[in-house]
N, C-alpha and C positions, 0 to 999 in steps of 0.2 A: 468621321464616324464615333472618334472615341467620346465616351460619355463617363459623367463623373461617377467616381465610388459611391455606392449606397444610393443610386440616383431614386429608386421609388420611397427609399425611406426620408430623403431629403424634400422631396416632392410633397409627401403627407405631412411633416412637419411644417413646411412653409404654408399648406392649406390650413392648417390648423391655425396659424400665426396671423395669415393675411386675409382669409376667407376665400382664397381665390380657386377657381376650378383647378381640376388635376392639370389639364391641358395647360393652362396658363402658368400655372406654377412651376411645370416640368421646362416650359419654355424660358421662362426667367431665369432657370438654373442653368438651362445649357447655352444660352447666350451670354453668361459669365461676362458680362460689361465690366470693363477695367476702372470705371469711374470709382468714387470713393462710395464703400460702403455705408450704410445707412446706420446699421446695427451689427453687434457681434455675429448674429446669426447670418445676415448676409455675407458676412465676410468669411465665414466656414464653408458657405454654400460657394463664393467665389474662388477661395482657395482650394478646395476640391475638385472644381471644374479645370480650374488652370493647371493643376497637377497631372490630371489627366490628359489635358491637351497636349502635353508634350509627347505622348505616343504618336507615333506615325499613322497616317491616314490608312485607312482600310485598300489596297491596292487592287486596281482590276485587273483579271486574268489577262497574261501577255505572252502569245506563242507558249501556250501549253502543250507538253509533250505526253505528261502523264498524270491523268486526273487526280490522284490523290496526294502525290508529291506537290503538284502544282496549287491544291487546294492549302496543303500546310505550309507551303511557302508564303502563300498570302498571310495565312493565321500569324506565324511566326513572325513576320515581317511587321504586322499591325502591333504584335506585342513587344515590338524593341529588341528581338534576339538578333545578337550580329556575330559574324563570322571573327575568330579570335585573332586571326591574323590579318583579315583586310578591313574589318570593322564594316562590312557589307551585309546584308540580309543572306542567310543560308541559300543557297541556289536551290532551285528544283533539281537540277541534276545531283547535287551532293545528297539531297533528300532522298532522291529516288534509289540512289547506290545504296545510302544507307539502310533503305526498306527492304533491300534485297535485289535491287536492280532487273536484272533478268533472267528468263526461265524458259520453259516450253512445257504445253500441254496439250494433248489432242486427243479427244474422245467423239465417239458418235455413238449415238442411241437409236434402235429401230423400233418406232411405233406404230401401230395398226394403220395411221392416217398419216404419219409425217417420219422423218427421219432428220434428228437433230444434228449438227456437226458443231463443235467448240474448240478454237485453237487458241491458246493463252500464250504470249510471250513476255510478259512481265514474271517477276518471280512468283511462284506458286509451288507449293501449297501453304505455305508458311504464312501467317497473318501478317500483311503487308503494313496495315497502318500501324499496328501494335509494334512491330519492328522499328519502323521509323520513329515513333515516339519514345522508345526504349533507347534510341541509338543518336537523336539529334543532341541530346546534351542539354535541353532544356526543363525546368521543370513543368510537369503536365498534371493538371488536376483532371481526373476521370472520375464518372459518376454512373452507376446503373441503380435502377430501382424498380420496384413492381407497383409504385404507388403515382398516379397521375399528378398528385400535388405536389409531392415531393421534386418530381420531374421537373414541373413549374417552378418550384423555388430554386433548383439547381441551376435552371437557365437563368433565371433572374440574378442570381447571385454573379454568374460571370459577365452578363450585361451589366448589372449595377457597378462592377469592377472597371466598365471600359474596355472589356475585352471581347473579341468575336468569339463565338462558342459554336464547335461543331457537333451537330448532332446526327445519328443515323436514322434513316428512315426507310420504308418501305415505297420502292419506287411506284407501284402502281397506286398507292393511295394519296398521291401528291395531286392536286384539284386540277394542274396543267397536264397530267399526263393521260394518256388513252391507257386505260387500266387492261384492256383487251389486247393490247401489243405488248405485254410484259407477263413475265413469271410472277405469281405471288412470292416466290421465296426471293425477288431482286431487292437487295436494299442498296443504297448509296447514301455517303455523307455530305451533307450541306451546311453551310456556315451561315447561322444567323450573326447577322453583323449590328443590327439594333431594331429600333422601332418606327414604325410611322403610322401616327394615329393609333388607332386601335389595332394594327397587323404589325406583325413583324417583318423584316426586310431578310430575303436568304440569297446567298450567294449559291447558284447552282452549276457555277462553271460556264454560263450562258454569256458573260461579258455584260450581263445588267442584273441590278438587283430586283427580287421577285417577291412582291407582297403576299404573306400568306396568313390567315387569320390563326389566331391562338388554338382554335378548335381543331382546325385542318390540321396544324402542325402536330398537335397533340395526337390527333388519329393516327397520323402516318409514324410518329415516333413510336406507337403502342402496338403496331398492327404485326410484327414479327417478335414472338416470344424470346429468340436467342440474342437480339439485340434491343430489346424493350426498353425504352428511356435511356440510351447510352448517350452520353456527351462527353466532351473533352474540352478543355480550355488550357490557356498559358496564364497562370495567375501573378508572374513577376517577369521582368526583363533582366533576368541573369543569365549571362550567354555561356555557352560552352567554353572549358579550355581546351588549347589545342592538342594536348596530349590524351586528353578523353576522347575527342575526335578521332583521332589516329587511331587508338586501341580500338573504337568502334567500328572505323573504316575496316580494320584488319578482320573484326569478327564478321563483318557484314560480307566482305570477300571471300571468305572460307565457305561460309554459307552456301553464296552463288555458285562457286566453282563445284563444291561437292555435291551440290544438287544437279546442276548440268553434267558434269561426269559420272554422275551414280555412286560417288564414294561415301556418301553420308546418307542416313535413313531419313524417308520423306514423313515429316511429322503428320501422323492422323491417317494415312494411306496404306492401304492393304498391299502386301507385299506383291499379289499377281495384279495390281494396278500399277507398278511401278514402272512396267515396260511403255506406259504411255505420258513418262516423264522425261525432261531433260533431253540430252542427245541420243539416248537410246529410244526416247519418243519420236524422235526425228526421223530415226532411220525405221521404226515400226510403221509409222505414219509411211514412210516412203513404199514399202514392201505392201501395204495394203492399196496402195495407189496402182502399183503395177499388177496387183493380184486379178486376174481376169476371171476367174475360175470359181474359187470358193466363195461360200455364202458371206463369209467376212470382209471378201475384196470390195473396193469401192465400184467396181463394174456392176457388182451384182446390188450392193446396198442402194445404189443410186441409178438404176436401171430405170426407172420411171421418170419422166420428163419434169415433172411437179416436183418430186423429191430432190432430182439433181438441181434445179434452179434455186430451189430454197436453200440446200444444203451449201452451195456455191456462195448465195447471197450471205448467209450466217458467217462462212469463214472469211469472207471479204470484211463483212462487219466488224468481226473480232481484231482483223490486223490492220484495220485503219481506226477504229475508234481509239478513245485514250484512256480506258477504263483498264481493260485486260492486255491491250496490245498498244500499238502505236506506230508511228514512220519508222519505218527501218528495223522492225520487230524491237524498237527502245535500244537497239544497240549502238547508235550514234549518242544517243543520251548517256550511253553506258561509258562510250570512249570520254564525253566531257566530265562523267564523274571521276574516271581514272585520272585525267588532266588534273582536275582540282584537287584530288585527293593527294596526290603526288606532291603538293606545297606544304602539306602537313609534316611535322617533325618525324624523320625516319621512312618517308615514305617515298622519296624521290624516284625509286626505282618503277613504281607503279604506272609512270607516265609512259614509259617505252611500250606498254601493252596499249595505248589508246587506239594506235594505228590498227591494229587487228579488228577491234570493234568498229571502227569507222569503215573497213572495208567490208565486215559484216552487216552494217546497214545499207549498204549499195545491194548487198547479195538478197538481202531480206526484200529490198524494195523491187529488184527483179522479180522475186516471187511473187509479191502481193500483186505486179502488173500483169502477171499470168493469170491471175485468178479471174475467170469471166463467167459470171453466171447466165451468159445468153448462148454458150456454145452448143453445138449442133448434138444432141444426146446419141446419136448413130456413131459419133465420133470422140466418145466419151473415154475409151480405153488408150487409144493414141494421145488424146489431150492430159490424161492423169499419168501417163509415162512421161510427159513433158515436166509436169509438175513434179514429179519424183527426181526427176534427172537434177532439177536446180535444188530441190530440197537434201538429196545425197552431197551436194557441193557444199550448200550450208553445214550441214552436219560435220563434215570432214574439217571446215575450216573453223567451227564451233569447237570441236575436240582439241583442235590445234591450240586454239587460242585461250581455250580455259585451262588447259594443260600448263601451257606457259606462265600464265599468271597465279596458277596454284604453285607452281614451281617458285616462283619471285616471292611469292608471299611466306613461304618456307624459310626464306633468307633473312628475313627482316626482322624476326624474333618479337619478344613483347616490348 
């Protein structure tokens, strides 16, 4: 997928010199055949193509546990970023942990026609991707603009440098998405890996590259004012130093344990909503599951069969999807993160905590298996109590694990 630097400029220069069409000139540059150049200009084109050909191929998704960490694992791999100790690409687990790893949030909202239920088991509410990029140790180029023209130019600059470019889009604006099935506010990051004819090729995590027209991509990028025309790419292959990664791991773990234990302030969250986050949020949810009498208890807010089925379907989706949850509540991936982090300078003691999170992954799997949208509404009180039983087991284990991890972190120093 690698493309020569300044591909469009080189293509247009060749068109002027040879009279070739854009497609023919572009193909000639990308072919970069090793036979003897006919001119100095041809030699420049071949050298540029050969230089960028040394970048790794853009990899396909492979056993992705967390969508955004998996996406940036592929982008950083294609950019040639390597782990300072192993020489291998930065793993998805390491990137996920640096982003903040795990967390918890549960919210319900009762509307006239429906009741929504949201459960998040990845780190939240901190900006996941922003943390990942700040802590991965690679140089990152980020751009935002209100101008559609500049947005297109910024995208071209990344692609012309032979780099995959991450863009943020409104999910409902994508041509292959049923816009009636998603919220207008939903956004997602995609990777533009190159061009195919007149279209861009994007990686949406599906396992295959999807073509999208420049017009459709521009519309999807501009839909949400908050994320308008945001993009990011890795301009060079300078890998992080081991000491830098170690320091960033400590920072990430401090944030993760502080959020779970409620010992640090939640960014951008009003105080009265804090009870829905972390271990306190798990216990609060368990109380609402057991509550069969008050208006805020789950037996009341999900009394109608349609609301009950819809709510449980939403919860199951959050727990099994890879965007805001994942297998085992992402605790197994966090165990892998701790194991890998323990190989960095001064962090050997972190490895002893991996087993706690591997066990928690099993506890979360049990809970996920209990979520059944097809339950008999008449038995919902007893069913919710069963969910609460398992959730309380999880909350107690989460508190022990996070407390022990925070204590160890405090002994590691700077």
